[in-house]
N, C-alpha and C positions, 0 to 999 in steps of 0.2 A: 680242527683243534681249538678255536677259540669255543665249538658249540661241546664239545668233549669237556674244555675246563671249568665252561659254566655249568654244566650237569654235573662234575664233581665238587664244584663248590656249594651248590644246591645242598645236593647229599649230606655233604660234611655238615653244611649249617643244620639240615635236619636234625639231624643226631644232635649236634649240640643243645639245639633248641629241646629234645626229648630229656635229654638226660639234665638239664642244670634247669632250664626255664619252669618246669612241672613235675620235678622228682617223681615221673611215672614209674622208677626206678624202687620206689621207697625209702632211698636213704635219706631222711628226715630227721639223722639225729639231733641237728639243732633248734629242734622243735620238741627234744622232750621234755623240755621242764614245763613253758605254758601248755604242750601241745596243742598249739596254735599256729595255721600255716601262713607262710610268708606272701600271702595273696594280695595283701594291701586292700581288703573286702569286710566289712563287719560279719561276722558268723549268723548263721538264723539262729531262729528258736524256735522249741515246738518240735522236736525231731523224729520222724517215725521210726528211728531204727533203736533197736533195744538189744541189750545184753543180757545172757541167761546163762546160770552157770548148774553146772550138774549135781549140786548138794551146796546146804545152807550153812554145814557146819565144817571145820576142817582140823586136822592137829597139824603140826611141823612135820615134814615128809609125805605131805599128802599130796596126791596130783588131782586137779579140779577140771574137769572138762569146763572152757570157758565156748561161749558161741555169740557171734555178733550177726545180726540180721536184718534185713528192710529191705526197702526198694533198692533198684540198683545204685550202685556208688562206684566210685574206680579208686578210692585211695582211703587208708584209715591208719590210724594209730592206736595202739592198745597197751594200757598200763593197769600193773595194782599197785591202790598208794593205800595208804592207813587212812581208814574211813574216818577218823578223829584228827586226821592231816594231811586234809587233801593237798594241799599244796607243797607237802614234804618230797623227799626220791622217792624212786620206785622202790614195791616190795617184793621179792622173790625173783623167780625166772620163770621163761615159757617154753616149751616143748611143741614143736611142731606137727601138725598130723597129715598137711601138704603143701609140701616147700616150693610149690609151684605157683601158687596165689597168696601166700605168705613167708616171712620171712623175719631172723630176729635181729634184735639192733643191741649196741651196748649204751645204755643210757646213764650216767651219773658213775661211768666205771665199773656197773655193773652188767656182766654179760648175761646177753638174752633177756634182760629185764622191760622189754617193748617187743612189740608186734607190728609190721607193717607190709604192706602190699608189697608185691615184685614186677607189675605192671599196669597200667592205666586201663586194661581190660574191666569190662562190667562183672560185677560179682555183685552177690544176694544174700550169700552166706560165708563164715569164716568160724571156722572151731580149729582152737587152739587148748593147749592144754598148760594149766600153772601150777608150779610146784612152789608148795608152801613151805620156805626156809625155817631154818631150828631159831631164829629171832622174829619170827613172826607176830606182829603186833594185835591184838583181840580179834581186833575186826580189822575187815579188809572191803576194799570196793574197786571195783574194775570201772575206768573210765576209757572213753574211744572218742576221738576225734574223726566224725566220716566226711568224705569230699566227695561231691556228688557229680560238681565239677568247678571249674577254676574261680568263679566268685561264688558259689553255693555249698557251703560246708557248715559241720553241726561243732562245736568243740563241747570236750568232757561230758560227751553223752555216759549218766551215771549207771549202773547196774546194781542189782541188791547186795546190801550189804551182807558178807559172810564173815562167823565168828567160830571162834575157838569155845569147845564145850563148856566150859568153865567161867567163859567172859561172864561179867556183869552184862546185863544189856544194853543193846545201844541206842542210844539216844539222840537225834541230830543235831547237831551244833547251831546256835542261835545265828540266824544269819546275820550277816552284816553286808550293809549293802556299801560298798566302796563307791569313792567321791568320781564321779567322771568328769575328766577335764571339758572346758566349756570350750566348743567348737565354732568359731566364725561363721556366721550365715554366711552364704553364697549369692552375689548376684550376679546378672549381668551388665556389659561393660553394653555403652549403647552407640559409640564412636572406638573407630581404629586409632590405634596407636600410632603417632609419627617421632619424625627423626628430628624436627625442630631445634631440640635444645641439646640434642647429643653432641658433647665438648663444651657445651656452655652450665649447665644446668644436671643433665647426666650423663652417667658413666655409660656408653654403648658400644655394643659387640653387634657386628653388622657382616653378611654375606650374600651378593658381593658388597664390595666395601663403598660404603655413602650411600647406599639403596635406602629407601624410604618406603614403610611397610604398609603406609596411606595410598602410596601411587603405586608400587609395583609388588602384585603378588606372589611372588618367586623369592623375595626378601626374608631372610633369617634374620630376626632383631630380639636383641636380649636388654637390657639397660637397666640401670640401677640408679634411684636417686635418694639420696640420705634425707630424712624427716628425723631431726633431731634424736632421739636414741631408737630409730629404727630404721629401714629400708626397705623402699618402693620398687617392686620389681612386675618388668613387664617382657613379654614374652610372644613373639608371632612369628609363624611362619606357615607355609604348605605344608597339611599335613591331614589326613584322616584319622592316623593313629594316634600318635602321641608327641610331643616335643619335650624336652627336658635339656638341662644343664646342671653344671655340677663344677663345687670348686675341687682342687685338688691340687698337691704338693708336689706333683711331677707331672709330665707328658704321659703318666703311663696310667691305667684305668685300675680302681682298687683304692680302698681304704678314703674314699671322697664324699663328701657332703654333699646330693643329690635331690634334684625337684623336677618330679615330672608330672606334666600337664594330660590326661587322658581323655578320648573322646569314648566315649562310652553312651550305645544307642540316644546320639545326638545332645550329649550332655558330658561336660567337661568336669573332670575330678582332677585336683592339685593337689599333689601327696609327695609329702618329704619322706626321701629315703637313703640307704646308705650302700653302698659299694665295696663289698669284701672282696678284692680280688677280681680275675678278669669271670663275673656268675652276673646271675640277674639280678638285681636292687631289690635291697629287703624294706619294704614299705615300713613307714615309722609313723607314729603319732603326728593326727593334723594339728594337734591341738597348739602347734609352735605359730601356727599362719593365722594371718587379722586381715580383713579385707578382702575376700576371696572372690572375685570376679572372672566372667569368663564372655567370649563370642566366639561363634562360628559363622561363616559367609562365605560363600564361594570357594568351597575348599580349603578356605585361611582359618587356623587356631589361632587364638588369642589369650592369653590368661595374664591375671596379675595378682598380686598378694603381696602385702607387707609380713616382716618379720625383723624381732628384735635386732639389735646389731650383738648384742652377748646374748646367752643361755645359758647362765651357771645352774649346772644338775643336769642340764638337757645332753642324752647321751647322742654321740652322733653328729651330735649339730657344731659345726667350726664358727667363730667367732669371725666375724665380716671383718674387722677392723686390720687384717692381716692379709698381706700377699700371698695370692693362690694365682695359679695357672684355671682358666675358666675354660670346660669344653661346652658345647652347644651341639643337640644331634636332636636329630628325628627319626622315624618308623612306624610300622606299621602297629594294631592294636587290635586283638579279637576277644568279646566277648569281658572285656577289663584288662585282659592279659598281654602283656608288651613282650615285643619278637625284639632280635637284636637290630640297631640303627641300620638304616637302608644304605647309608654310606658311609664313611670315615667322618667322625665326628671334626666339627670346628674347634681347633684347640687356638686360644691366644700365644703369640708369639714368646710372650713374657709373664710374669707374674704381676697383678697389679691387687690392688686395695681399691676395693669399690666405694669405700667410705671418703676417699682422698681426692682430689681434686678432679672436677668430671673430665674425662678424655674420651676421643674418640677412636676405641683400639681396634688393630686388626688381629687378624689369623690365619690360618690355614688350615687345609684339610691333610697334608700334608708335609712330611719335614725335608729341610733341606737336601740332610744327606741322602736320601731316599730316591729324590727327586734329581739328584747327581747321579745315582746308581743308575735309576733309568734313562737321563742323556749319555752316560758315558757308554752302555750297552748298545744304545743305540747308534750310535755313532761309531763304533767299534765294530757290530756285525749287519747294519744296514748301510754303511757308508766305507768304511777302511778295507775291508775284507773283500767285500763285491768288487771295487775296482782294483782291488788285484788280482782277484781272481779272473777277471776279463783282462788284465793286460797279460798275467802268465799264457790264458788260454787263445789270447785271438794278436796279440803284438810284437809277438818275437818277431816276424819276419820285416815289422814296422819300425821298431827302435834295436836292429841287431849290432849296431855298431857299440863297441867299444867305449866307454868313457873313462869311469874315474877307478881307478887300482885293476883296471882292465876288463874288466865285468860289464854286459852287455845293459846298454840302458835299463830296456824292461825289466832286466832281472832285477837290477837296483831298485828301482820303480817298486817291482812286488816284492822284495826283501823288506823294502822301508814299511809297506803298508800294512804288511802280517806283522812286523816286528811291533808295530806302532798298534795294531789290533790285538796282540797278545798284552802290552803294557794296560794299553786301555780297560783291557777284561780285569786284570788282577787287580789293578785299583777298583775299580767296580766290586769287584767278586767279595771284597773285604769290608765294605760300606755298610752292609746289611746286619753283619756281624758286630762291626760297632755300635750303631744301631740301636739292636736287639740283645747286647752284651752275651751273644750266644745263637744256638740254633732257635730259629721261629718253628714252633709246630702247627702254625696256623696259616702257612701259605702253601700248602697243598705238595703238589709234583714240582713246582717251581724253582725250589731250591735244591731239589736232588738233578735237574736238569742242568741246572746254573753250573754244578759241581761238576758234572759230564763236560759241560763245555769247558770250563777252567781249565781239565786235566790234557783236554785235546791242544788249548791254546798253550799249555806248557810243553808238550810232547813233540809236537811239530816244528817249531824252531830248534829243539834238540836232535830230533831226526833230521831236518836239512843241516845242521852245520856235520854231521855225519854221512853226508851222501858220499854214494860213490863215484869216481868218474866217470866221466861221460860215456866211454866207449866200456865200463867196465859192465861183464854179464849180468850183474845183481843190480844196475841203476833202473833194468826194466820192474825188477821187483818193488825199488824204490818209488819209482813216478808212480805205478798203482797205490803203494801204501799212503805216499802222502795226498793222493788227490783222494782217496778212501776217508782217510780221516779226517780232511779238510772237508767234504762235502758232507760227511756224518756230522761234523760242528756246525755247520751254518745250519742245516734242518733242523737240529734239537736246539739252537739257538734260536731259532724263529719260533719253533715250539713254546721254548720258555718266556720269550718274548710275550707270546699271547697269551698264555695264563698269567705270567707278570704283573699285565695291564690290567686284568679283573682283580686283581689282589687291592682290599680297601688302602692299606698305606701309602699309593701310588695315587689313586681315584682320579684315576684321568677320566675327560669326559667323554661318555657315550652318545654315539655311535662312532664320534669319530675318533675316537683309537683305533677301533678296527676297521676303518675305512684307510685309516692313513698305512697301515699294517700292510694290510690287503691290496691297498693300491701300489704300495712298495713292491710286494713280491711277484705282482703281476709286472711291472713297471721292467723289473730284474730279468724276470724271465722273457717278456717280449723283448727286452735289448738281445739276451744270448740266442732267442730263436732268430734275429734279424739278424746277426753276427755268421752264425752257424751257415744259416741258407746263404750269406753273402760268401761264404769261404766255399762252399761248395759250386755257387756257378762261377766263381773265381776260376777254380781248378778245372771246370769243364770248358772254362774262355782260354787256356793256355796250352789245352791239349795238340799233340805236335798232329797237324792237319797239314802238313809239307815237309819234304824233305829239305827244301830249302835253309839252311841253318839261319844264315844269315836274317831270314824273315821271321826263324821262329824267335831269334831272341830278340827284334823290334816288336813282335806281338806279344811276348812274354813281359819285356821291360814297360812297353804303354798299359797294359792288364795290371801289372804288379803296381803301378806308379796310380792310379785310378784305382784300387782297392785300396790301397795305404792312406789317399785321401779320404775315400769312404770312412774307412776304418776310425781314423781320427775326427769327422764329422758327429760318427754315432757315439763315440766317447764322451766328446763335449755336451751333447745334445743328454747324453745319460748322465753325465756328471751335475748336469745344470737340475735335470729332475731329481736327482738323488737329494742333492741341496736344497730342491723345494721340498720334499718330503720330511728333510731333516729339519727345517724351518719350520714347520706344520706339528711337529712332533714335539721339538724344544717349545714352542708359543703356548702348546696346550700345556707342557708341565710347569711353564713357567709363570701360569695364570691358576693353578689352583691356591 
């Protein structure tokens, strides 16, 4: 079950990466204006690709064939612009010649005003048709952005200019050189960061809490030191891909100010970015960063930079003298492209102002409400329900005497444990909905199995309340139905817990979580096997081997007493083992 859940999670994740991180499906409407991919790398110069047109003149209503060709490429974006205002909106619309490799996009609210790829398969030639509008300018030029791979792309490759017949000859506008922002030089760190000033001069976030990056390789470390009107940021952690942190107004990913240190070809690039929803970060200008430096050693990545506390007029950058939740994450990167973080980000318990008094802040990779959900479900389906099942199955003759309200002790114990299971399940069931504010689309099969378990947990006590009398012919049907539904609920609950433990929201430690669950299941099955074997041997021991009734009764009484003592001993050992697994599981949750 764990393997199945893992494969399913990986498959879902790969689909997510394919559709969001790389845009191989060509849905790149957000790049229509500047035609620049949000890859965080500089475009190449001197493109080998070219755009050709079927004719050099056109009239409104004409259809002109446009061909983009060159060395193999994966993605493209093609638009028509007014040749005298290339930064203006798209002109006209396109028609496709092959909708398997190209698709129409709506840019600037003009349907079909751009063309892009449909997949990341390599292509060397794309043919489309441009439809000249009635309001077409005198001169039109086609522009194409071509992506060879994630960090290698060309922006706004121009075509020959096409003109209307009566238009004045086109003259190339005088080129103006835009002043580019000055980017701070990058240097190498000569020594590791340390935590000696945390809470004194530095605002620090560490995982594990109180770790020191200078002494512990597994230490995830983030510090902020105020320096007049700027803040020095230091980030360190074990990663061969990337480290990142973000300022957020809430505990959810989206609309955040993020900073990423990416390991690319044994060099670290520090990249400001912003997060728009649960999607790949959009890379922004590096000009806001100063004093960038980095270090790679023994699998540890470290990077630092300075940033002004306020950046008036700079979009997507938050003022640092305000309180935010702070996220700290790490993940894989390849060829400059980052992937989803390998585990749930560390999130501070509360909002902090990093320019305020120095603090040593804590955080967690799992929220308290999800910890409570996991703990209650484990208590319900690994403890109370298991003891209740053993009580009903093997302890009827042991605790057969009537006690409270004339009911046998075994039945009252069984009923109490099963009602407790249903109550705990109901409480735990609503917690993820409170946390998410609704249904989670990112939890795989776990919530669906949880709904089935919750339904059976409600039906079982209702069914038991209307059970037929002991000697009623329908009692056998009830017994089988009650047993079947209970067994199904236990199996599904175990499957749901295996899948739930792999979800990033709970973030249980590997492989401890898997060993704990496997150990408990084996412990319970082993206990049932021991009790079944004992029951079989006891039934054979009390067989009538003699016609002397007194001897038979004496033999039976002795065997029965011996059997009861054995069952009680097994139950005590089982409960002790059960509590041990429960403590292991709860301690794992508590240390997140």
